[in-house]
C-alpha positions in Angstrom: -33.8 -66.7 -97.3 -33.5 -63.0 -97.9 -36.9 -62.4 -96.5 -35.9 -64.1 -93.2 -32.7 -62.0 -93.0 -34.7 -58.8 -93.6 -37.1 -59.8 -90.9 -34.4 -60.5 -88.4 -32.7 -57.2 -89.3 -36.0 -55.4 -88.8 -36.5 -57.0 -85.4 -33.0 -55.9 -84.3 -33.6 -52.4 -85.4 -36.9 -52.3 -83.6 -35.2 -53.5 -80.4 -32.5 -50.8 -80.7 -35.2 -48.2 -81.2 -37.1 -49.3 -78.1 -33.9 -49.0 -76.1 -33.3 -45.5 -77.4 -36.9 -44.5 -76.5 -36.5 -45.9 -73.0 -33.2 -44.0 -72.4 -34.7 -40.8 -73.7 -37.8 -41.2 -71.4 -36.0 -42.2 -68.2 -32.4 -41.0 -68.6 -30.9 -44.4 -67.6 -31.5 -48.1 -67.6 -31.7 -49.7 -64.2 -31.1 -53.4 -63.6 -32.1 -53.3 -59.9 -35.2 -52.2 -58.0 -35.6 -48.4 -58.4 -37.0 -46.4 -55.5 -39.0 -43.3 -56.4 -40.3 -40.7 -54.0 -42.4 -37.5 -54.3 -40.1 -34.9 -52.6 -39.7 -31.2 -51.9 -36.5 -29.4 -52.7 -35.9 -26.1 -50.9 -34.1 -23.3 -52.7 -32.4 -20.2 -51.3 -35.8 -18.6 -52.1 -38.8 -20.8 -52.2 -38.6 -24.4 -53.4 -40.1 -26.9 -55.8 -41.5 -30.4 -55.8 -40.6 -33.3 -58.0 -39.7 -37.0 -58.2 -36.5 -38.4 -56.7 -35.4 -41.8 -58.1 -32.7 -43.9 -56.5 -31.4 -46.9 -58.4 -28.3 -48.8 -59.2 -27.1 -46.2 -61.7 -27.3 -43.1 -59.5 -29.8 -40.6 -58.1 -32.1 -38.4 -60.3 -34.3 -35.5 -59.4 -37.0 -34.5 -61.9 -39.1 -31.4 -61.5 -41.2 -29.1 -63.7 -39.3 -26.2 -62.2 -36.9 -25.3 -65.0 -33.2 -25.6 -64.2 -33.5 -27.6 -61.0 -33.6 -31.2 -62.4 -30.4 -33.1 -61.7 -29.0 -36.5 -62.5 -26.0 -37.8 -60.5 -23.9 -41.0 -60.8 -22.7 -42.2 -57.5 -19.1 -41.1 -58.1 -20.4 -37.5 -58.7 -21.7 -37.4 -55.0 -19.2 -36.4 -52.4 -21.5 -37.3 -49.5 -24.9 -39.0 -49.2 -26.5 -38.1 -45.8 -29.6 -40.0 -44.7 -30.7 -37.4 -42.1 -34.0 -39.2 -41.2 -36.5 -41.5 -42.7 -38.0 -38.5 -44.5 -34.9 -36.4 -45.3 -31.9 -36.9 -47.6 -29.0 -34.5 -48.3 -26.6 -34.8 -51.2 -23.3 -33.0 -51.2 -21.9 -32.6 -54.7 -18.6 -31.4 -56.2 -20.4 -28.4 -57.8 -19.0 -25.1 -56.6 -21.3 -22.5 -55.0 -21.0 -19.3 -57.0 -21.5 -16.9 -54.1 -19.4 -18.7 -51.5 -15.8 -19.4 -52.5 -14.6 -22.8 -51.4 -18.1 -24.2 -50.7 -19.8 -27.0 -52.6 -23.4 -27.2 -53.4 -25.8 -29.3 -51.3 -29.2 -30.6 -52.3 -31.7 -31.3 -49.5 -34.8 -33.3 -50.2 -37.8 -33.8 -47.9 -39.9 -36.9 -48.7 -43.6 -36.1 -49.1 -44.5 -39.7 -49.6 -42.9 -42.9 -48.4 -39.7 -43.2 -46.4 -36.0 -44.2 -46.7 -36.2 -47.8 -45.7 -33.5 -50.3 -45.0 -33.7 -51.5 -48.6 -32.8 -48.0 -49.8 -30.0 -47.7 -47.3 -28.6 -51.1 -48.5 -28.7 -49.9 -52.1 -26.9 -46.6 -51.3 -24.4 -48.4 -49.1 -23.6 -50.9 -51.9 -23.3 -48.3 -54.7 -21.7 -45.3 -53.1 -17.9 -45.4 -53.5 -17.5 -43.1 -50.5 -18.6 -43.6 -46.8 -22.4 -43.2 -46.3 -23.7 -41.0 -43.5 -26.7 -42.8 -41.9 -28.4 -41.3 -38.9 -30.8 -44.2 -38.4 -29.9 -47.6 -36.9 -30.8 -49.8 -39.9 -30.7 -53.5 -39.6 -29.0 -53.9 -36.3 -27.9 -57.3 -35.1 -26.8 -58.7 -31.7 -23.7 -56.7 -30.6 -20.5 -58.3 -29.5 -20.5 -55.8 -26.6 -22.2 -52.5 -25.8 -21.2 -49.5 -23.7 -23.3 -46.6 -22.4 -21.8 -43.4 -23.6 -22.3 -39.6 -24.0 -21.3 -38.0 -27.3 -19.6 -34.7 -26.7 -20.9 -31.8 -28.7 -19.3 -28.4 -28.9 -21.7 -27.4 -26.3 -23.2 -30.1 -24.1 -23.8 -33.5 -25.6 -26.3 -36.4 -25.8 -26.5 -39.8 -24.1 -26.9 -43.1 -25.8 -25.3 -46.5 -26.3 -22.4 -47.7 -28.4 -23.1 -51.1 -29.9 -20.1 -53.0 -31.4 -21.3 -55.5 -34.0 -19.2 -57.9 -36.1 -19.1 -55.6 -39.1 -20.0 -52.1 -37.8 -20.5 -49.8 -34.8 -23.8 -48.2 -34.1 -24.3 -45.2 -31.8 -28.0 -45.1 -30.6 -29.4 -42.1 -29.1 -32.8 -40.4 -28.7 -31.4 -37.1 -30.0 -32.6 -36.6 -33.6 -29.8 -36.6 -36.1 -27.1 -37.9 -33.7 -27.5 -41.7 -34.3 -24.7 -43.1 -36.5 -23.8 -46.3 -38.3 -20.1 -46.8 -39.0 -18.7 -49.8 -40.9 -15.3 -50.8 -39.5 -13.9 -50.3 -43.1 -15.0 -46.6 -42.9 -13.3 -45.9 -39.6 -9.9 -44.4 -40.2 -8.7 -44.4 -36.6 -9.7 -45.1 -33.0 -8.1 -43.8 -29.8 -8.4 -43.8 -26.1 -7.7 -40.6 -24.2 -8.2 -42.7 -21.0 -10.3 -45.7 -20.0 -13.5 -43.6 -20.1 -12.9 -41.6 -23.3 -13.1 -43.1 -26.8 -12.6 -41.4 -30.1 -13.8 -42.7 -33.5 -12.6 -40.9 -36.7 -14.0 -41.4 -40.2 -13.6 -39.6 -43.5 -16.7 -37.5 -42.6 -16.4 -36.7 -38.9 -14.9 -37.4 -35.5 -17.0 -38.5 -32.5 -15.6 -38.4 -29.0 -17.4 -40.3 -26.3 -17.4 -40.2 -22.5 -17.9 -43.9 -21.5 -20.1 -44.7 -18.5 -18.0 -47.8 -17.8 -14.4 -48.3 -18.6 -13.6 -50.2 -21.8 -11.8 -53.5 -21.1 -8.6 -54.6 -22.8 -10.5 -57.4 -24.6 -13.1 -55.0 -25.9 -10.5 -52.4 -27.1 -8.5 -55.2 -28.8 -11.6 -56.3 -30.6 -12.2 -52.8 -31.9 -8.6 -52.2 -32.8 -8.4 -55.5 -34.7 -11.6 -54.7 -36.7 -10.5 -51.1 -37.6 -6.9 -52.0 -38.6 -7.8 -55.4 -40.2 -5.7 -57.5 -37.8 -6.3 -61.1 -36.8 -4.7 -60.7 -33.4 -3.3 -57.2 -32.8 -0.9 -58.2 -30.0 0.2 -61.3 -28.2 -2.1 -62.3 -25.3 0.6 -61.5 -22.8 0.8 -57.9 -24.1 -3.0 -57.0 -24.2 -3.4 -55.8 -20.7 -0.1 -53.8 -20.8 -1.2 -52.2 -24.1 -4.3 -50.7 -22.6 -2.5 -49.7 -19.4 0.2 -47.9 -21.3 -2.3 -45.3 -22.5 -2.6 -44.0 -19.0 1.1 -43.5 -18.4 
């Protein structure tokens, strides 16, 4: 009996030792599918290459360049910005030493592979803050669409606003200007007039010139989604609500 107990105890100790070895080797245990990319990280002077791993525990960058490896849990990242299928920017809470009030960014260029919809879905699920996505991942049939121009500080770009059941997508051919917004991440919406729509999130504000006027039914749908309402106003008040914005 003692021999059996000692054997069981030895097996438990061996399992614990294996876990410790794995944690030492990889820095974390992941229970979902990890995504690993060969990337380049630019510095103020020069840069380095390494491996960027994205999993359900966080994001890790490993490099042979001393002092530049990092390991972030998702709450440690202030903003995750999918700039393209080949580019990812992470804004941290780490202060920049030479620029008071600024926080440190880490930009990674993928040398192999790309940021697929599966990666986007993982980041969307794990990030406690709104995700900035500049690619129209996984679009579905919209409830309605509106041609629009996004106003920039100088000029703008043309595209289409697509209002789906769970999110809004702005599609445009201008690199970096496409957006996906979950309704839950939109803090406010507003009409300057029937042809001007504003969407505000925690990260940014987009103002659009609409090519066709938004209807009262369309705006009521958007309003209800953003403010979590079943029916924002009685049917008799819907038309007057939109019209009141032009008084």
